[in-house]
VODO-54732 format. One line per 2 residues: number of its first residue (from 1); their letters; for each residue x, y, z of C-alpha. Coordinates in Angstrom, 2 decimals. Each point is the difference from the previous one (the first is absolute). Layout:
NUM) a) X/Y/Z; ...
This chain:
1) mk) -36.29/19.10/5.37; 2.27/-2.32/-2.35
3) pl) -0.06/3.28/-2.45; 1.00/2.32/3.11
5) aa) 2.80/-3.09/1.23; 1.16/0.21/-3.62
7) ll) 0.89/3.79/0.01; 1.14/0.52/3.83
9) gr) 1.09/-2.91/1.44; 3.22/-1.68/1.23
11) ra) 1.23/-1.21/-3.73; -1.36/3.24/-1.41
13) rl) 1.61/2.46/2.20; 3.03/-2.44/-0.70
15) rw) -0.17/-0.05/-3.52; -0.12/4.17/-0.26
17) lh) 3.11/0.11/2.51; 1.61/-1.01/-2.89
19) li) -1.27/1.84/-2.32; 1.33/2.59/2.50
21) ig) 2.80/-1.33/-0.33; 0.45/-0.07/-3.38
23) ga) -0.79/3.40/-0.21; 2.85/0.80/2.56
25) ll) 2.67/-1.87/-2.55; -1.12/2.15/-2.62
27) mp) 0.61/3.54/1.81; 3.68/-0.20/-0.60
29) yf) -0.98/-0.78/-4.27; -2.32/2.89/0.19
31) lv) 2.13/2.74/1.63; 2.32/-0.51/-2.59
33) gt) -2.78/-0.26/-2.92; -1.28/3.84/2.05
35) vl) 3.52/1.24/-1.34; 0.34/-1.07/-3.32
37) vg) -3.54/1.53/-0.63; 1.51/2.60/1.55
39) ma) 3.43/0.54/-2.19; -2.42/-1.15/-2.74
41) gg) -1.95/3.46/0.60; -2.74/-0.86/2.44
43) ge) 1.43/3.71/2.37; -1.63/0.45/3.02
45) ql) -4.11/-1.03/-1.06; 1.96/-3.78/0.27
47) fs) -1.77/-0.92/3.10; -2.93/1.54/-0.31
49) sv) -0.55/-1.58/-3.49; -1.54/-3.14/-0.61
51) pa) 1.50/-0.62/-3.23; 3.38/0.82/0.58
53) ql) -0.54/-2.37/3.42; -1.46/-2.63/-2.12
55) aa) 3.14/0.61/-2.81; 2.54/-0.83/3.49
57) fa) -1.80/-3.41/1.35; 0.06/-1.21/-4.11
59) la) 3.42/1.15/0.34; 0.50/-1.85/3.52
61) lp) -1.45/-3.88/-1.29; 2.37/-0.32/-2.68
63) ma) 3.15/0.95/2.65; -2.10/-2.49/2.31
65) av) 0.13/-3.25/-2.54; 4.29/0.60/-0.01
67) tg) -0.06/-0.62/3.28; -2.27/-3.28/-0.67
69) ff) 2.94/-1.83/-1.17; 1.94/0.28/2.64
71) al) 0.57/-3.68/0.94; -1.23/1.04/3.91
73) vr) -2.80/1.51/-0.67; -2.49/-3.46/-0.92
75) pl) 0.80/-1.16/4.20; -0.78/2.97/1.18
77) sv) -2.76/0.23/-2.11; -1.74/-3.36/0.82
79) at) 0.66/0.61/3.75; -2.02/2.88/-0.50
81) ar) -2.48/-1.80/-2.47; -0.54/-2.96/3.05
83) al) 0.00/2.35/2.95; -2.37/2.34/-1.05
85) cg) -1.65/-0.99/-3.31; -1.21/-3.59/1.39
87) vp) 1.36/-1.87/-3.67; 0.85/-3.88/1.58
89) pa) 3.60/-0.12/0.33; 0.33/-3.64/-2.22
91) ll) -1.74/2.90/-2.69; 3.22/1.69/-0.16
93) ad) 3.51/0.18/-0.68; 3.04/-0.26/2.66
95) gp) 3.28/1.35/-0.36; 1.22/3.26/-2.45
97) ar) -1.09/-0.08/-3.68; 3.39/-1.72/-1.94
99) tr) -0.97/-0.17/-3.12; -1.34/2.70/-2.62
101) qa) -3.63/-1.31/-0.08; -0.41/0.10/3.82
103) rv) 1.35/3.42/0.28; -2.28/1.27/-3.05
105) rt) -2.69/-0.95/2.15; 1.21/1.18/2.99
107) ag) 0.12/3.27/-1.26; -3.13/-0.11/-1.53
109) wy) -1.47/-0.57/3.55; 2.18/2.16/1.89
111) tl) -1.42/3.03/-2.75; -3.16/-1.30/0.41
113) hl) 0.05/0.18/3.69; 1.20/3.51/0.26
115) al) -2.18/1.27/-2.93; -3.14/-1.09/2.23
117) gg) 1.56/0.67/2.95; 0.58/3.77/-0.97
119) ii) -3.45/0.69/-0.56; -1.67/-1.37/2.64
121) sg) 2.00/1.93/2.10; -0.22/2.82/-1.65
123) at) -3.98/-0.03/0.21; 0.82/-1.35/3.69
125) la) 1.52/2.75/0.71; -2.26/2.78/-1.68
127) lp) -3.61/-1.98/-0.24; -0.72/-0.68/4.19
129) pf) 0.72/4.19/1.44; -2.19/1.00/-3.10
131) av) -2.54/-2.17/0.49; -0.28/0.80/3.81
133) av) -0.39/3.36/-0.76; -2.77/-0.98/-2.50
135) ia) -1.92/-1.63/2.50; 0.64/2.56/2.30
137) lp) -1.05/3.04/-2.48; -4.15/-0.10/1.79
139) fs) 1.56/0.00/3.44; 2.55/2.88/-0.37
141) ag) -0.92/3.79/-0.89; 3.83/0.94/-0.68
143) lr) 0.68/-3.48/-1.95; -2.97/1.77/-2.82
145) et) 1.03/3.19/0.24; 3.28/-1.22/-0.93
147) wl) -0.49/-2.80/-2.38; -3.46/1.24/-1.75
149) ld) 0.52/3.80/-0.40; 1.18/0.80/-3.28
151) gp) -1.85/-3.94/-1.10; -2.81/-0.66/-2.02
153) ea) -2.92/1.15/1.61; -1.39/-3.87/-0.11
155) lr) 2.02/-0.95/2.80; -1.21/2.38/2.60
157) ep) -3.22/-1.30/-0.83; -1.52/-1.42/3.44
159) wa) -0.53/-3.42/-1.59; 3.46/-0.52/-1.65
161) la) 0.83/0.04/3.93; -2.04/-1.69/0.70
163) la) 1.67/-2.55/-1.84; 4.26/1.22/0.42
165) pf) 0.15/-2.38/2.91; -1.16/-2.93/-2.42
167) ag) 2.07/1.21/-2.84; 3.46/0.11/2.19
169) la) -1.11/-3.35/1.29; -0.38/-1.05/-3.70
171) ml) 3.81/1.04/-0.52; 1.29/-2.04/2.91
173) la) -1.86/-2.71/-1.71; 1.40/0.12/-3.03
175) la) 3.52/0.50/1.81; -0.47/-3.15/1.50
177) la) -1.34/-2.31/-3.18; 2.93/1.79/-1.88
179) aa) 2.31/-1.19/1.87; -1.35/-3.53/0.46
181) va) -0.25/-0.25/-3.99; 3.58/1.13/-0.05
183) ae) 0.73/-2.37/2.72; -1.75/-2.83/-2.37
185) vl) 1.91/0.58/-2.12; 3.34/-0.55/1.22
187) ar) -0.87/-3.60/1.85; -1.27/-0.39/-3.38
189) ra) 2.94/0.62/-1.67; 2.85/-0.97/2.85
191) pv) -0.19/-3.58/-1.60; 0.82/1.04/-3.28
193) ll) 2.32/1.72/0.57; 2.03/-1.09/2.91
195) gp) -0.89/-3.32/-0.01; 2.26/-2.90/-0.77
197) tp) 1.52/0.30/-3.51; 0.65/-3.59/-1.85
199) ed) 4.00/0.11/1.07; -0.84/0.81/3.40
201) rl) -2.24/-2.76/-0.01; 3.04/-2.11/-1.21
203) aa) 2.26/1.24/2.81; -2.63/-0.65/2.43
205) ae) -0.38/-3.52/-1.13; 3.51/-0.39/-0.07
207) rr) -0.08/1.37/3.55; -2.45/-2.28/1.07
209) aa) 1.56/-3.45/-1.78; 3.44/0.52/1.97
211) dl) -1.65/0.80/3.04; -1.62/-3.45/-0.16
213) av) 3.22/-1.15/-0.89; 1.31/0.45/2.47
215) rn) -3.07/-1.12/2.30; 0.57/-3.15/-1.63
217) rl) 4.02/-0.11/0.66; -0.88/0.77/3.60
219) ar) -2.78/-2.64/0.04; 2.59/-2.47/-2.04
221) el) 2.08/0.16/2.58; -1.89/-0.27/3.21
223) hd) -1.61/-3.12/-1.49; 3.19/-1.65/-0.76
225) sv) 1.74/1.20/3.29; -2.79/-1.22/2.69
227) gh) -0.92/-2.73/-2.45; 3.49/-1.48/-0.01
229) al) 0.28/0.61/3.56; -3.54/-1.65/1.26
231) sa) 0.57/-2.50/-2.09; 3.32/-0.93/2.12
233) vt) -1.14/0.75/3.15; -3.24/-2.61/-0.62
235) lq) 2.14/-2.78/-1.33; 3.24/0.43/3.06
237) ag) -2.73/0.09/2.49; -1.73/-2.87/-1.28
239) aa) 3.41/-1.70/-0.15; 0.71/1.23/3.48
241) rr) -3.64/-1.79/1.13; 0.09/-3.33/-1.20
243) vl) 3.68/-0.40/1.79; -0.57/2.37/3.32
245) dr) 0.38/-2.89/1.93; 3.32/-1.89/-1.39
247) dp) 1.80/2.60/-1.88; 0.37/3.28/2.48
249) ef) 3.46/1.14/-1.50; -2.53/-0.45/-3.75
251) vr) -2.66/2.49/1.47; 2.39/2.18/1.44
253) ea) 1.72/0.36/-3.79; -3.84/0.80/-0.44
255) lt) -0.85/2.16/1.63; 3.10/2.19/-1.03
257) ai) -0.79/0.03/-3.20; -3.06/1.11/0.64
259) ee) 1.28/2.38/1.79; 2.25/1.17/-2.23
261) tt) -2.69/-0.34/-3.26; -2.40/2.54/1.91
263) rr) 2.26/1.78/1.23; 1.79/0.70/-3.77
265) tv) -4.05/-0.29/-1.67; -1.01/3.64/2.84
267) ge) 3.05/1.85/-0.81; -0.78/-0.78/-4.22
269) ld) -3.76/1.05/1.09; 0.70/2.67/1.89
271) sv) 2.33/1.78/-2.95; -2.83/-0.37/-2.62
273) lg) -2.63/1.09/2.74; 2.28/2.97/0.37
275) ll) -0.14/0.98/-3.72; -3.87/-0.26/-0.48
277) rq) -0.82/1.99/3.39; 2.57/2.53/-1.71
279) da) -0.81/-0.20/-2.84; 3.76/-0.47/-1.63
281) ep) 1.62/-1.53/-3.19; 2.71/-2.23/-0.04
283) de) 3.75/1.31/-0.15; 1.76/0.92/-2.83
285) eg) 1.02/-4.03/0.22; -2.85/-1.12/0.69
287) ta) 0.52/-1.67/3.49; -2.52/1.31/1.96
289) yg) -2.30/-2.89/-0.35; 2.30/-2.33/1.31
291) pg) 3.15/-1.82/0.36; 2.54/-1.53/-2.56
293) ld) 1.88/-2.89/-0.42; 2.63/1.84/2.70
295) al) -2.67/-1.45/2.39; -0.93/-3.62/-1.77
297) gg) 1.79/-1.93/2.69; -1.83/1.25/3.17
299) ll) -3.53/-1.82/-1.98; 2.20/-2.97/-1.03
301) ah) 0.50/-0.48/3.55; -3.08/0.10/1.30
303) cg) -2.17/-1.15/-3.01; -1.27/-2.96/1.44
305) vp) 1.76/-1.73/-2.28; 3.81/-1.73/-0.72
307) va) 1.24/1.75/-2.71; 2.98/-1.00/-2.34
309) ye) 1.33/4.04/-1.07; 2.42/0.21/-2.86
311) re) 0.80/3.07/-1.27; 2.11/0.69/-3.16
313) gd) 2.23/4.43/0.30; -1.52/1.40/2.14
315) pe) -3.71/1.07/-0.23; -0.13/2.20/3.21
317) dp) 2.63/2.22/-1.70; -2.22/3.34/-0.87
319) gv) 2.13/0.89/-2.24; -0.25/-3.16/-2.19
321) vd) -4.23/-0.29/0.60; -2.00/2.70/0.37
323) pv) -1.82/0.69/2.70; -3.65/-0.20/-1.84
325) va) 1.44/-3.60/-1.55; 1.31/-1.46/3.16
327) re) -2.94/1.59/2.15; -2.41/-2.10/-2.34
329) ay) 2.55/-2.93/-0.27; -0.30/0.09/4.15
331) ri) -3.92/-0.45/-0.42; 0.41/-2.50/-2.70
333) vq) 1.79/-1.92/2.21; -1.94/0.19/3.07
335) eg) -3.39/-0.68/-1.95; 1.86/-3.65/-1.12
337) ls) 0.59/-0.87/3.56; -3.52/0.54/1.13
339) na) -0.90/-2.52/-3.28; 2.60/-2.20/0.97
341) lr) -1.58/-0.01/3.51; -3.46/-0.20/-0.44
343) hg) 0.94/-2.91/-3.50; 3.17/-1.44/1.55
345) gg) -1.06/-3.36/-0.15; -2.71/0.52/2.52
347) da) 3.59/0.00/2.54; 1.34/3.46/1.74
349) as) 2.96/-1.84/0.00; 0.44/-0.25/-3.98
351) pv) 3.25/1.36/-1.54; -0.10/2.94/-1.90
353) rl) 3.02/0.45/-2.32; 0.44/4.07/-1.20
355) li) 2.74/0.84/-2.37; 0.17/4.36/-0.45
357) av) 2.74/0.11/-2.68; 1.23/3.67/-2.25
359) re) 0.12/-1.55/-3.03; 2.31/3.84/-1.28
361) re) -0.05/-1.01/-3.85; -3.50/-0.92/0.04
363) re) -0.35/3.51/2.02; -2.60/-1.91/2.07
365) le) -0.55/-1.09/3.47; -1.14/-4.40/-0.15
367) iv) -2.04/-1.14/3.40; -0.30/-3.24/0.00
369) me) -2.21/-1.89/2.93; -0.61/-3.71/0.17
371) np) -2.02/-1.88/2.33; -1.67/-3.92/0.00
373) lg) -2.52/-0.23/-2.23; -3.58/0.31/2.75
375) er) -2.84/1.30/-0.87; -0.38/2.42/-2.70
377) pa) 0.39/3.56/0.99; -2.89/2.36/-0.41
379) vt) -0.56/2.62/-2.90; -1.57/1.95/2.91
381) rp) -0.36/0.04/3.60; -3.42/-0.43/1.28
383) gg) -1.35/3.70/1.34; 1.78/1.89/-3.03
385) gr) 3.67/-1.44/0.70; 2.35/0.53/-3.90
387) gl) 2.21/-3.62/0.75; 1.54/-0.73/-3.53
389) rg) -1.51/2.84/-1.67; 1.21/2.92/1.99
391) ia) 3.68/-1.95/-0.16; -0.60/0.37/-3.73
393) er) -1.52/3.99/-0.64; 3.02/1.17/2.27
395) av) 1.95/-1.70/-2.47; -1.15/1.15/-2.94
397) ll) -0.03/4.00/1.36; 3.56/-0.67/0.68
399) gg) 0.10/-1.06/-3.56; 1.36/-3.74/0.80
401) ra) -2.42/-2.98/-0.18; -0.69/-2.95/2.74
403) ea) -1.29/-3.10/-0.51; -0.71/-2.98/2.31
405) gp) -0.93/-3.83/-0.17; 0.80/-3.85/0.77
407) yd) 3.33/-0.63/-1.32; 2.40/-3.10/0.32
409) gv) -2.29/-1.08/3.05; -0.17/3.56/2.14
411) wr) -1.82/2.58/-0.60; 2.47/3.29/-1.32
413) lt) -0.80/3.87/-0.24; 2.54/1.74/-2.11
415) ar) -0.08/3.63/-0.38; 2.64/1.66/-2.31
417) lp) -0.06/4.41/1.36; 2.23/2.50/-2.15
419) la) 3.13/1.19/2.00; -0.81/4.09/-0.49
421) mp) -3.13/1.64/-0.67; -0.11/2.52/-2.77
423) rt) -1.37/3.61/1.97; -2.40/0.49/-3.31
425) ga) -2.31/3.21/2.15; -3.59/-0.20/1.36
427) tg) -0.93/-2.92/-2.03; 3.18/-2.02/-0.40
429) ta) 0.75/-3.17/1.45; 1.18/0.90/3.06
431) dr) -2.33/1.88/1.13; -2.45/-2.29/-0.99
433) ae) 1.22/-2.81/2.18; 0.13/2.61/3.04
435) gr) -3.38/0.96/-0.56; 0.18/3.72/-1.72
437) g) -1.33/-0.99/-2.74
């Protein structure tokens, strides 16, 4: 049954259909070829002359090859090969043929498809009726009189007529075998001629890297936003629990801070998850992933630790600080506050000094955060957090730098970021900072 399935099974029928489509695509070129042959002297015997038909077929193939150089031929060919030839999708390229090598390969495939499809289509149209007539010869006197009247005497012998049905079946089997062989040739050539070129593989790798960068960017935003909120809420709730019976006013303030922190964090979470659901990209200014320095007031008011905030210049002005830099600066401050909450001398009420300064001369945004020296902040959070390493990565991606460590009896975090981001395309610094390359 396996040989029969290979010739007449579902895959074989789909591949045969693919060849028929190739024959249909060949017809316009073949008709132009017949016109050219007729103009060259084929005359009235054009459609009854086998050499003339072969000449028209030979002229049609170069014209088909020229068509194969068009960029959109490859995605159409790939789509039909995937659907009808049974070629694994991973072996075929996606998108139009952009390079010369890809177009040459596509033209080769297109020509081969139309050539084999034209032969099999012609045989499919002509051979089955003839084979059926041969099978019916022993049972139809009219057919014998019409076909064998002027034929060889041997064909009218009883033994010849007895073999006629088997000859007709052999013709049909030969047609199915020829179609299966032609289809197998196309299926084996498809990965070679329609497969990705080195340029296609490079472009696919760049797309995957860009997608991964976007996902990493979103994961980092979620980590910083939710991680800070949980740290603040945990400490505020713990402090409120300890003074619940003797300081109701402090408990009220702690609950208010918890409410504001969770409301703000839920808003940021909805924004980031919305990007994931919509598979969206950040806007041109890179602000779609999170808040900037203009939202710093709400963060400082409900972060769970007293903050003495100083600023020099106007860091909240988007005309002074690039929105991408402002967004990263907000996250750096947020992570610094999380470290202060977890390691600020073991007391959630430990004061924190924050300075954000616009250094016009150096074209830098400077962030300095100091808190009492308690346990040294961890480089990474348990469970996969990024901590100070994440701050350093953000600064480096922007073309800046960050450092943290003990300094004169306090823990100091310093970050220096450029005020403006050069827009250098898909591989530029700004695009990397936004997770696009």
